[in-house]
C-alpha positions in Angstrom: 89.1 114.2 81.6 89.1 110.5 82.3 86.0 109.0 84.0 86.0 105.7 85.8 82.8 103.7 85.7 82.2 101.0 88.3 79.7 98.2 87.6 78.5 97.7 91.1 76.9 94.3 90.4 80.2 92.8 89.1 82.4 94.2 91.8 83.3 91.8 94.6 85.2 94.3 96.8 88.6 92.8 96.4 90.2 96.3 96.6 92.8 95.5 93.9 91.8 98.6 91.9 92.3 100.7 95.1 95.8 99.4 95.6 96.7 99.7 91.9 95.7 103.4 91.6 98.8 105.6 91.7 96.7 108.7 92.3 94.7 107.1 95.1 91.4 108.2 93.7 89.5 104.9 94.4 88.1 103.8 97.7 85.6 101.4 99.1 82.0 102.4 99.5 79.8 101.7 102.4 77.2 100.7 99.9 76.7 96.9 99.2 75.7 95.3 96.0 73.0 92.6 95.7 75.6 89.9 96.4 76.6 91.5 99.7 80.0 92.9 98.8 81.2 96.4 99.5 82.0 98.0 96.2 84.7 100.3 94.9 83.9 103.9 94.3 85.6 106.9 92.8 86.6 109.3 95.6 88.5 112.0 93.8 87.7 111.9 90.0 89.6 115.1 89.1 92.9 113.6 90.0 92.5 110.7 87.5 95.4 110.6 85.0 93.8 107.9 82.8 96.5 105.3 83.4 93.9 102.5 83.3 95.7 100.4 86.0 92.5 100.0 87.9 90.7 98.6 84.9 93.6 96.3 84.0 93.9 94.9 87.6 90.2 94.2 88.2 89.7 90.4 88.1 86.0 90.8 87.6 86.1 93.4 84.8 83.9 95.7 86.9 85.7 98.9 85.8 85.5 100.8 82.5 87.0 104.1 81.6 85.7 107.0 79.4 88.3 109.3 78.0 87.0 112.2 75.9 83.9 110.3 74.9 85.8 107.1 74.0 84.8 104.0 76.0 87.6 101.6 76.7 86.6 97.9 77.3 89.6 95.7 78.2 88.0 92.3 77.9 84.9 91.1 76.1 83.6 88.6 78.6 
């Protein structure tokens, strides 16, 4: 089962990942990071199909995905 990992300190709350998710499993948290942004969170992890659109659309590279123990990093910066 795919697992989305959100780096709360990198997230700036732009909501692009929320809009990109075809399964609507991401939402915005009421929790703020140290920079004062509301961060993305996984709301319904069991519905994730592993399409990785959330990871690809994140401009701050704040999302990673684990699928069956393999970690996918999309950018190295």
